[in-house]
N, C-alpha and C positions, 0 to 999 in steps of 0.2 A: 459405306465405309465404316470401319470399326470405330472411328472417332465418334460416331453418334452415340456410342455407348459410354461416353466419358461423363464424369460427374465434375462440374466446375467446382473448385474449392470454396468452402463456406465455413466460417467459424462457428464452432460449437461451444457450449458452456463448458468451461473448464472445471475440474474437481478442485475444491477448496484446498489450500495448503499444498499444492503440488510444487515441489522443488524442481529446479532446473537441472535435473539429472541428465548430463550429456550422453547421447546415444550415438554411436557411429555404426558403420556397416557391421562390425563385430563387436557389440557392446561389451565393455568391461566395467562393471560397477566397482567404485573405489574400495580398495582393500585397506584396513586400518594400518597405521604405521607400526603398531606392535606386531601385527601379523606379517608385515614386510620384514621386520627385524628377524623374525624366526626363520624366514626363508633361507637365510645365510648359514644357519647352523647345520653342520654336516650330520648325515645319518650315522649313528653309532651302532655298528653290528659286530657281534663278537667274531673272533677268528674261527670259532667252531662252526660246524655246518648248521644251516638253518634247522635241520632236523633235530639237532641236540638241543635247540632252543624252544621246543614246543612239544606238548603232549596233547593228544586227542583222546578224549573219553566219550565213547558212544553209550548213550543211555537207551532205554526203551524206545523201540520203533526206529532205532538208528540215529537218533538226533545227536549230532556232534557238538561237544563242548570243547573248545580250543583254549588250552592254557599256554600262553606264549610269553616269553621274556620281553619281547618288544613288538612293535607294530609290523615290522618286516617279516618277522616269523609268524605273526598272525595271519598276514596276507598270504604267506607261503602256505601254510596249513589250509587256508580256504581254497587255494587253487588246487592243491593236491586232493582235498576232499571232493571238491566238485567233479574232478575227473574220475574219482573212485565211484561216484554215484551217477554221474551223467555222461562220462566218456567223451565221445566225439562231438557231442552237442556243444560243449564248451569250446573246443578248439576250432570247430566249424565257425563259431561266431568271431573268433580272433582272426581266422583267415579271411573272413569276409570284411572285417574292419581294416585289414591291411590292403584291400582292394586286389586280392589274389584268387578269389573263388573260381573265376572263369579259367584261370591258368591251369586248374587241376580237375575241372568238371566240364563235361560236355553239356552245354545249356540247351534247353528247349528253344529258347529264343536268344541266339548268340548276340544279336545287336543290342537287345535290352540288358543282357548280362555285361557286356563291355560298358554300357552306360552306367550301370550300378557300380561296377568296379572303378570306373573313373571318378565317380561321385565319391566313392569310398577313399580313393587316393587324395582327394582334396581335404576330406575331413582328417585323414591321417597326417597330412601335412600341417594342418592346424594343431593337432595333437602334438607333433614334434616341436613346433615353435613355442607352445605353451607349457610343455611338461615341466621345465625348470622354474616356472612361475608359480607352481603349486607349492604349498606348504610341505616341508621335509616329511611330516607325518603321513600326508596323502601320497606322496611319491613312494614312501616306504611300503605302504599297503599295495600300491599298484605293482610295484617291482616285485615285492615279495610274491604276490599272486602269479605273475608270469614265471617266476622261479619255481614255484610249486607245480605249475602246469608242465614246465620243461623236465622237472625231476620225474614226474609220473610217466611222461612219455619215454624218457630214457630207460626206466625200470620195467615198462610194459610195452615195448615196441610192437608185439604182435596184435595189440588191440587197435592199432592205427594203421592207415595206409602207408606204403613205404615212402611216399613223398613228404609226409608230414615229419618235420624235423623239430627237435626240442630247442628252437631258437626264438621263442616269443620274448617280447620286452614289455617294460611297463608302459611304454608308449603305445604299444598295440592294445593293451587293456584300456589305457586312457581314451584312445580313439573311439571306443564304443559309446563314450559319454559326450562326445562333441555335439553341440546343438546345431540345428539347421532349420531350413524352411520346410513347410509341409508339402510334400509331393501331392497329397490329396487336394490341398488348396489349388495348386497349380493345374492339377488335372481338371478340377471343377470349372476353372476359368477357361481353359482351352475348350472343354466340351461345350461351355455355354456359347462360346464364339462360334463354334461349329453350327450349333443350332440356330443361331441368329443369322448366319451369313452362309447359307446352304449353296449359294451360286458361286462362291469364290472357291479357288483351287484348294484341294485338301492339303497340298504342300505348304500352303501359307500357314498352316496351323501346326506344323512341326515345332517342337520345342527347340528353339535356336541354340539354347545353351546346353543342349545334350543332357537335360535333367531326366533321370529315370522316372517313367510314369507307369510303372508296374501297378497292378490291382492291389490295393490295401484292403484286405478282407477283415472286417470286424462285425460283431454282432451289435445291433442297435442298442442293446441293453448292458453292454460291457460297462463295468463301473464298480462300485463298492458300496457298502454300508459302514457307517461309523457312529458310535455314540460315545459320549463322556457324561458321567454322572458326578455331580459335586457331593461331598460328605452329607449334606443335608437330605439327599436322596437315596442314601444307602443305609442298610441295617447296621453295618459296622461302623459307620461314621468316617469312612475312608473313600477317597475317590475311585472310580472304576472307569476303565476304558475298554472299548470294543473295536477290534479291527477285523474286517470282513470284506476283502476284495472279491470282485466278480470278473475274472478273466478266463481265457481259454485254459483248459487243463493241460495244455502244453506250454503255458506262459513261463514256467520255470521258477516258481517260488522255492526257496531253499531255507529250511529252518535251521537255525544254528545259534550258538552261544559263544561270544568272543570275550575272553578275559585276559587283559594285560595289566599286571599289578601297577596301581598308581596312575593308570591311563584310561582304562576302558573295562566295562562289565556290562555288556549289552546282549540282549536276547531278542530275536526277532526273525524277520524274513529277509532273505538276500536274494538277488536275482541271478540266475545262472549266467556265468560269464564275467563276473566282477566281484571284488571283495566288499565294495561300498557303492552299489548302484542305487536304484530307487527302492528305498526300503521303509519299514515301519517296525516298531517294536518298543523295548523299554530297557532302562537301566535301573539301577537301585533307587534313582530319584524320580524319574519321570518317563513318560512314554508318549508316542503319538501314532496316529493313523492317517493314511492318505485316501482321498476319494477323487476320482477324475472330476475335473471341471473343464469347461470348453470355452475359454475366453477368446476374444477376437484379438490376436496378437500379430497379424500380418495385414499388410495392405498392398494392393497392386496399383502401380503408378504408370501412367503413359507420359513418355518424354519425347519431345519433338526431335526427329532426325534432321540434321543439317542438310539443306538441300545441296546436292552434288557431293556430299561427304557422308556416305552411309555408315562409316565407322566412327561418327562423331554425333553427339546429342547436344541439344541447346537448353541451358539453364541460366537464368539471370541475363539473358541476352549474350552469353558467351558460349562458344563452341567447346566441348570437352571430348577428349577422346575416350572411346570404350576400352576397357581393360580386357586383354584377351590372354588366355593361358592355355597352352596345349599340354595334354596329358597323354602319355603312352601306356597302353594297357596291354599286358600279355594275356593270351587266351588260348585254350585248347582247340586245336584244329586237326581233327583225326588223331593220328599218333604224334603230331608235331605240336610245337608251340609257336603260334604267330603273334604278331603285334598289330595293334590298331591305335589310331590317334583320335583324341577327342578334344575339341575346343570349347572352353568355358569362357563365356563373355559376361562381364560384370560392370557395374558402376560402383562408385563409393557408397551408394545407398542400397545396393542389393544386386542379385543376379538377374541377367536378362532372361525372361522366360518365353518371349514371343516378339515378333516384329511384323509390321506391315510396311506399305510404301511410305507412310508419313511418321510413324511412331515406333519406338521400342517400348516393350512393357517389362517392368521389373517387379520383383516381390520384395518387399522390405519386412523383415521378420524380427520381432524382438526375441533375442536369445540366439540368433544366427551366429555361430561361432563361439558361443558360451562354452567355457571348458571347466568351470569350478563346481559342478553338481556333485561330484564325489567329495570334494572338499567341504561343501556345505553339509552333506549328510554326515561325514566323520565328525564335524564340530558339533552337530546336533546329538550324535550318539555319546559324545563326551561331556555334554552339558549337565550341569548339577542343579539347575533351578530354572524358573520360567525366564528370567531375564537373560540368562546365558543362552538359553535355547532361542530366544528371540534374536539375540546378537548374531547367532549362526544363520537364522533365517533372513536376516538383513543383508546377507551376502547377495540374496535375490538371484541365486544362480539357477534355481529350479523355475522353469518357464511357466508351468501350470500346476494345478493340484490344489484342492482343499486340504487343509491340515487340522486335525481335531487332536487335542492335547489334554492330559491329565497328569498330576504329579502327587508326590507323597505329602506335600504341604496342603493339599486340598484344592488346589487351583484347577479349573478347567478353562480351556482357551480354544478359540476357533479363528482361523483366517482363510478367506478366499484369496489364495496365493496365485498370483499371475503377473507376467510381464505384460502390462496393457499399455500400448502406445498413447501418448497425449497428443491426440490428433488436432491439427489445425483446420480440419474440415470434416464433413461427414463421412462416415465409413462407406466404402464401396462393396464390402463384403468380399466374397470370393468370385463374384460374377461380373463385376463392374470395375473398370479401371478409373482412377482419379487422375485427371489431367494436371500436370505440374509444369509451370513455366518458370517458377522461381524456387529457389532453395527453401525459402520459408514456408512453402506449400507442402513440404515433405516432413513427416513427423521426425522429431530429434530426440524427444525425452520419453521416458516411461513413468508411470505412476509410482512414486516411491512406496517402498513396502509398508511403511507405517500409515500410509493413507488408504491402504486397501481395506475392505470390509472386515472387521474383526469384532469378536465378542470375548470378554473376560468375566467369568463368574456371574452369568446373567440370572436374573430372577427366575425361579422355577427350577434351578439347579440341573439343567440338562442342555447339551448340545448335540446336534445330529446333522448328518448329511448323507444323502443318497444320490449325489451327482446332480441335483438340481441347483439353480443359483442359490446365493447366500441369503436371500430376503427373509425366508422363514426358517432359519436355523434354529431359532427359539421364538415361540409365539408371543412371549413377553417383551421381545426386543426386535420387532419387525423393522427391516431396513426400508427406507423410502427411496424408491427409484429415482425420484427427482433430485436426490442428494449426489448422483453420480453421472458422469458423462454418458452420452448416448451409445458409446461403444461398449459399455458394460452390459451385461445380459438383462433382459427383462425378467420380471418376476414369473416364476413357474413352480407348480407343486404337483408332480405327478402322483399317481396312485400309490406307488411304492413308498414315497415320501410321506404321503398322508397315512399310510399303514404304520410307519415308523412312529409318527407323531402320536397315533392312537395307542401305541404300546408304551411310550415313556413320557409324553407330555401330559402328566397327571400328578397326583400328589402321593402316589404310592412310593414306598421305600423298598429298594431291591437289595437282595444279596448277590454275590458274584454268580452263584448258581441260578438265581432268578433270571439275571441278565442272559445267561446261556439259554435258558428255556424260552424267554421272550424272543431272543434272536431267531429261533427256529420256527417262528410262527408261519403257518402255511395257509393262512386265510388268503382267498382271492378277493381282495377288496372289491374288485369290479363286480363281483356276484352280489355283494351287499347293496350295491348302487343300482343295478339293472335287472336283477333276477325276478323280483316281485312283479315288475311290469311285464316281463316276458311270460311268467306263469299265467298272469291275469289275461294277457292277449290270447295266449294258445287256448285257454279254458273258455274264453268268450266266444271263440269260433265254433265251439263244440267239437273239439278233437276227439277222434275215436281210435280204436285199435292200438297199435304200437305207439302212435303219437301221444295218445292219452296216457298210456302207461309211462312212457318216457318223461311227460311232463310232471307226472305224480312223483317220479323218482327224483326229478330236479327240485320239486317243491320241498321234498324232505331232506335233500343233500345239505351237508353241514358247511358248504361254501369253502371248502378247503381243497388243496392239492395233496393231502396226506396220501401216503402210499396205499392204504386200505380203503380209501374213500371212493364211493360210487357216485358219479355225477360230474366230477370235474372235467373229465375228458369230453363228455358230451357238451358241457357248457363252453368249453374252449373251442371245439369244432364249430358250435353254433356261432360264436362271436366272430370268429374269422370269416364265416360265410356272411353274417350281417354286415361286416365291414366292407366285404366285396360288393354286395348288393348296394350298399349305401355309396359306394364309389362308382356306381355305374356299371358294375360287373368287371371293373379292371383289377389289376393286381392289388393285393392287400395294401392299404396305405402304410406309411411309415409309422413308427412308434409314437411320435408326437400327435399325429392325426388320430391314431387309435385311442390315445389317452385324452383326446379333447383339447388340443391347444392349437388349433387353426380354424379358418373359416369352415373347413369341412366338418368340424365337430358339430355344427348345427344339424347336420344330417344324421348324427349318431345319438346324441343325447337330448333329452327334453330340456335339461339345463347344463349347458357346457361349463367347463371350468372358468371361475372368474376370481379375481383377487379380492373381491368383496366377500366371498365365501370360499376361501382357499382350501378349507379341510373338509367341506361337504359336497363339493362339486368336482367332477361332472356327476350327474345323477339322472336316472330315468331314461326311457327310450323315446327317441324323436319320432320313430315310425314303427308302431305296434304291428302294421300289416307286413312290413319287411321282416320284422322279427319273427313272425309266424311262418312266413315262406322260408326263412332261413332255418328255422327249427325243424320243420318237416324235412328239409333237405339234410340236415345234420343227422337226424335219427337214422335215415336210410344210409347215409355215407358212413356214419360210425359203425353200423352193423356190417357193411360190405367190407370195410377197411380192417376192422378189429374183431369181427365175429359177433359182436354184441354191443348195444348201446348202454348197457349197464355195467360194462367192464370196469374193474378197480384201476385207479390211476397207476399204481405200481405194477399191474400186469402188463402195462404198455411202457411205462418209463422205468428205465433200468440204468444202475450204476455198474459199469463193466470195465474191469481191468484184468487182463490175462484170463485165468481160469475162474476168477471170482466174479460173480454177478449177483446183484441184489435189487429188489424193488425199492424205489426211491421217491420220497416226496419233495416237492418244490416245483416251481415254474417260473414263467417269464414275469418280469417286473412290470410290463405294461398290462398285465391282468391284475395287478395289485399285490403280487407275491412279495413277501420281505425275504423268504428263503428263495433266492433266485438260482434257477438252473436252466441251462440252454441244452437243447437236445438235437441230435441228428439221427438219421435212419440207422437202425441197429445193423451191425456188420453181418449178422447171420440170419436174422429174422426180420424181414422187410416190414411186417406188421407191428413191430416194436420200435422204440427209440432208446438211444443211449446217451448218457450225459457227455456233452462236449465242452461245456464251460459253465460259468456262473460261480457259485459257491465253490471255494476249493481250500482257502486257508482262513482259519478262524483263530483269533487270539483274543482272549479276555483277561484283563489284569486288574487286581485290586492293590491300591498302592497304600503300604503301611511302612513300618519300620523295616520290613522285608517284603518285597512284592510277592503276592500270590496269584498264580495264573493257571489257565488251562489253555490248550491248543489242539487243533487237528489240521493235518494237511492231507487232503482227500486222496491225492494220488501218490502219497508216500514220499519217502526221502530219496528215492532213486528211481530212474527210468530204465534201469538195466533189469530185464525180465528175470535174470537169474539171481538177482538180489533178493534176500529175505525181507527187505524193506521196499519192495517194489509196489505192493498193493495192501500192506498190512495194516493201514489205517482206514481202508475202505468200509470195513464193517462198522467201525466206530462212526464214521461220517454219516452213513445212511440211517443209523439209529440215533442220530442227533446227539452223539456223545463226543466229549473232548477228553484228552488225556491230561494228567497233571503236569505242569511244567516243572522240570528240575532246575531251579535257579540257584539254590544254595549248595554248598559243598556236601552237606549231609544228604540232601535229596539226590545229588548226582551219584553219590556212593550207593545209595539204596537202589537206584535204577541201573546201575553200571552193567554193560554188556561186555565191553572190552576196552582196553587201554593201550595205545601205542604211539610211537613217534613216526609221523609221516615220512616216507622215503627211506626208512631203515628196514633191513631184511627181517628182523625179528621183532615181535611184539613184546611189550612189557608183560602183559598178561595173555 
């Protein structure tokens, strides 16, 4: 029976100073009375067309600088611009947000597509009911964006399919930002139950609420790097911030500068499909960067079904009806449009994801139904100092993500931001359901924002994060895990994070240009930890022939993934083989195992990672004999696959876009690279690899009276292959170069390529 997997509720130690922040199924954290007052102020838009209220100046590499009379015009320009540079990708996202994708496309899996559209219709309904709760500034940006999209489609109909009409709304844009539960968490739970109960019918594990369970593909090293340096650590005496996300090269970062006099002067990255999505950057006063974190924000509960009443569950000894909602989805069926119905079943605590004869299973997720993420980011963009920025963060609408901050006053700040449930029981994770028979056994509150792990201006003058938990953000202010509830993450410091600390956790003072050079470090820290043991083991057995020559090459290798370095490819192939042998010949373990953060690490390293020695472990090889066997195999395999075991890293690893292709340095974070790049098989040459993700957008800012900054967007400002800005930053990127950011009026004029009003037939220049 599935109920054998239940965890009986048990009290855990609460976090000190947790306030009773009430959380319901769709949590809405209190908005200040002043903010509510401004909701009633109507949007003031000139009778002139929005095109007349905005000018776009494109500077070097096609970066747009939007000069708008008001926020609606700024949003309009952003919508128009994104279609200029990304075309159908923008509107495809809006069609999906409306739950209409299957209506116009023949799906490979029609049933799954219907499920996905039905779920999107639910989110869109939430967007409709919350749109007018947003501040007028946020609504103006969202509505303006939709109007810019519509204007572009109207003027360029041949660029779009005939069914695509210019009828998008601010609600459609808003729907893209509605929070929900994790489909991946649901899928992990369902798959775990299948593994545990192989004798039961497969149909028992269908997701009863019709939640789409499509594969969510992601690289295990997706994430980011972020640094903040205080004035005491810089040659200029000014704070410096580094932003460096690692995501797919199709993730859609969009570099832009928004200027609305008296309101906004913000430069940074925007996400394709929204004017104020999940972003980072800077204004004249301050800036911030985000890095992924992975908090435990959801819980799966088992609720008892009332005997003889399968549509009721029991809590507190009372029978409660399940809430059911039927959604009708239109989908393409050959040359016609058919309709299908989907039923969503929920409780006041969360949607039903599964049921058996005795229980229903629900997922309760912090941030499910949250609608104010865009509002929070817009307020952050407008903030003038640390306290105003914190007030924006206290909206607590962003479910996850570390934030690293710096400003012109010299402050640096870090927060491990998350909506973490205040659990009245031990966490069940994503694989075990927690049995609840009383309402007070289901979590109701989240940890208040001010109680989350934070650091302000710490000793040593630096902050850093590379997606590991918060504990070692600064080695002079290490967080004690005993100070936090058990559903907060355990300490961990992977090799990429240790590499970061080696670069900046010292007494050196850096210029902005020094920071950029440091950021491009291509050392494989793993080689520093295990190469000597490998070389010694191979030489100890008396290697001969090519194996002897290859180990001599590795002995003299500079331990980097630089493009012209010889030895890195052989070392990587050897390590993956060593992992496989250490794992009993099975598939290569996941990144945490390969970096030494589980019981299996004992079979990899002589000294696995430990919190007692967080910056010098893991270290050494646990099995020299396996290492020798793996190396002999790697020499032969490398020669067969790539023609030689002494091939240069860049001969195999390529940055390729259209007709441009370059050797490139950088590699995976689990090998200890700080310059993270992910690769896939080259499209034309199977013996080569081409970049698919990792480093893509780099922004470094020095805060003074006027910010000074550099940036590069590896895949360029446009994904349109006929655009001059499709791949024009690729050469900069592979050569570790950044372009100067044009933030001032003078700099914009110096870099000016063209100037125009979006949506007008004639350009100004």
